N, C-alpha and C positions, 0 to 999 in steps of 0.2 A: 506584641507578637509579633516573630518574627514570619518569618514567607511561606511561603508553604512546595513544600521540597515533594519533585515526581522525576522517578529511573525512569529510561525511555531503556530498556533491549533494542538491542540491531539501529540504533541510534546514530549510525553511520551510514545507513542504508536510502537507497533515496528518499521514501518514505518519511522517514525516523528521525532525518538530521532536517527533515520540516520540522518536521513536527517539536524536534527542543528547543529550534528556534529561534518559534513558537510562545514557547511553554515559559521559553528567557522573557521574552518580549510582554508576557502577561504578566510577568514579578514575579516568578517560579523561583526558585534552586536549583540545578537542575543538572542532572550523572546520563552518563551515559554507559550501556555498557556494549563492546561488540568486539566480533575477533578479528576485523578485518575495519582495513580503513579508507573507504571505498567518497564520503564525501565529509574527511574529519574536516578533515582543509578549509569544510563552508560553515562550519559549527563556530558560534560565539566561541571569544577566546577566556570568558565566566562561564561558561558550561563544562565541570570534571570527565572526562574519558577516560574508560581506564578497558583498556584492549587487551581481551582474555574468549576463550571460548563460554558460552549460556551454561556451557555443562560442568561446568568449573567455576561458577561461580559462586560466590560465599555474600551476602548480605552483611555489609561490618555496618551497618548503620538504619536504622530506622525510613521511613519512606511512608510521605500522607498518597503519594499517590501511585503507582508505577502499571507505562504500557510498558505492552508487553508483544514486541510487533519482532521479536528475534525469531528465525526459522529461515526452512527452503520454503521457496515462493512455486520456483521451477515445476511444470508438471513431470515434461520428461526427465529432469535431474532425480527426484523420486518418485519417480516407475525405476526405477535403467540401475538407481541407491535407494533401495527401501528402507535398508536399516541405519540411513542415514540420516534419513525422512523421519523415523519415528526415533528417534535418541533426540533430533531436536526438534521436530513442534508437535509430541506427546512429552518425553521424557521428560524436556530444559521445564515445560510450563509444568510438570507439573514439579521441578524443582524448583520456579523459582514462588509458588500459591507455597513451598515448605517454610519456603526463604522466608517471607509474609505474609502471614499465617493474618494478620486484622488487619494488612491496608485495599484497602482503595487501587483492585487491579482490573486491567481495559484491557483483552485480548484485540489483539486485531487479528483480524476469519475472511474469511472473504467465500462469495456464492461460491464456489465448489466446491465447498463442507450441507455446503444441502442439493448437491446433487448427485455426490459417490460414484463418479463413476471412474475412476484413479486412484492410485495412494498416495498423491494431497489430498484431495477433500475430506479419503477416508481418516487421514493422520486429522487434520482442523478437526473437524467433528470431533475425533474423539477428545481436542485440548476441554474448545467447546463445551463438554460434558464435564471434566473436570475443574471446570474454571464456576461450573453450574453448584460442585461441589462448595468452594468460597466464601468463604460471608459477608462477604464484600467485593464479590466479580461478576465482570456484566464484558460477554465476547460481539462484536460489532463484525457482522457482516459487508463489504463494501463491494464494488464492480472493481477494472478496472479501471486504473489510477492512470493519469499524466500529469504531465507539472514539469517546469522547469527542471534542467540540470539529471533531467532520464535517460543515460547512458546506454539503452539495454537498446538495442537491436532489434532483434525478433521481438519486442514488444512494438505493436500496429504504428503511435501518433513517435515515434525517436525514428521509426524505420521510412514512415511516410515523409519525411525532413525528412532526413536526409538524399534520400532518389531526388526532391524537388528541388533542395538544392545543388544538389551536382549533377542537378537534370541530364540524373539513371532513368532508366524502364524498371518498373516493377508490376510484380503479380499476381494480383488478385482473387483473390481464392471467389468464384464466383457465386459457390451455394455456400459461402457461409453464411455463418450465423448472423443476426446485433445482435448488438448488447449493450449497455448504459457504460455509459462514463465518466468519471468523477475527476473535480480536478482536484489534485495534489492542496490546495492552500484549502481544498471547500473541505473535506477529509479534513485535513489538521482541525480546522471550526471546530467540525463536530464529532471528534475525537476529546478532544478537548469536552466539549461542552457535554457529549454523555457521560462522561467520568465524572465533572463535577456534577450532575444526579445523581439520584436513585435511582435510579438503572440497576434491577440486576437480569443475568438470563441472559439468551440472548435476541441479538435486535440488528436492525441493518438498517442501512443511508444508501441513500443515491440518490439523481435530481428521475429516475424514473420515464428518463427518454429517448429508448432502445434506439440506434443508430446504425445503422448496413455497414459494413468494409470500402463498400464503395464508395456510398453517401462521407464517410468522413471524409477520407482520400479528396475528394471535391473541394472538401471545404475547409482543409484543406491548402489546394493549392486557391482557390478563390479570396484565401488569405494572404498566401507567401504571392499571391500577382505572377505563376509562375503556370504555364503552360500543363497542363496534364497526358504524366507516358507512360499509361501501362496499356499490361494486357490479360484481361481475363482468363487462370487460370480452369480447372475442368479438373482439382483434385477429390475425390470419393472423400469427404469427412463426414461424422455422423452431422446431423443436426442437433441444434439447441435449444430450445426455447427461450427466450430473454426474460431475463428473472427480475420481475415486477418488486419492488424495491415494501413493503411495509410501510417503511416512517419517510415518507421522501424530504424533501431539503426542500421548504415551502418557499423562503427567503435568502439566499446563502449570500455568500461575502462578495461573488466572486460571476456565479454561474455559469454553465459548459462556452457557451459563447469565449464572455471576457473571457477565463482561464484561457483557452484553445488561443487567442489570440497574441493571448500572453505569453507560451507560449508558444507561439511558431517564430512569434518574435526574435524570441529568446534563442534558436536554435539559429533562424540565416542567420543574426547576429555572434553564434561563438565560434569564436578564430579551433577552438582545438575541437568542433566541430561537426 
């Protein structure tokens, strides 16, 4: 019997490339479809990469598993370019379902699908509903994800690490809500575990340990052994209650603190950051 096969859409992204490499390390034969090259140099050389827009993707061979991570995940971008959000988050998901009607399909969703506060959440919820119609599909909501090689400075952990590394002052909104954080390699293990299970429909995962922004900053500063340098902002934002996940990761491979230590260490040592 040959190796299990898996396709990862969006496999050059932050989460996607970690997932593709972990699947490879577990013995899967892995292919990646993406329209950008963000982390393609970090992919294992044995992973097949096809650079193509997900809406132009055409299935050329069957897979045992399809992990669908491709899409637009920036809420502000979705609000401005709502048509593109529909194309990449809804239409592309439908196309993947059509291309792989009998494959185990795993959709990467997020907790904004539960809140429906913006276009991003609405398109993610719509994609979940479509996957519910797939004969062997599951949608997985997860919270804020952090880890090595996350270069987006609009995200909390990279922004805090960058400011501390460069000894820059950062503004932390005093009225921002707390949220759950999840280390990327623990998420990847959960995605694979749920993918290999018989769970269908919609599920969610996380540590279920919400932390406030100010506490996250101070924890990172302590790990980095850097002096705190921030001021509290007064921007008025809508408070959002932390989402409590139903399926808590009880025995993570790394856990929050070890994941954060590994992440901070990477940012401090990475010369290009």
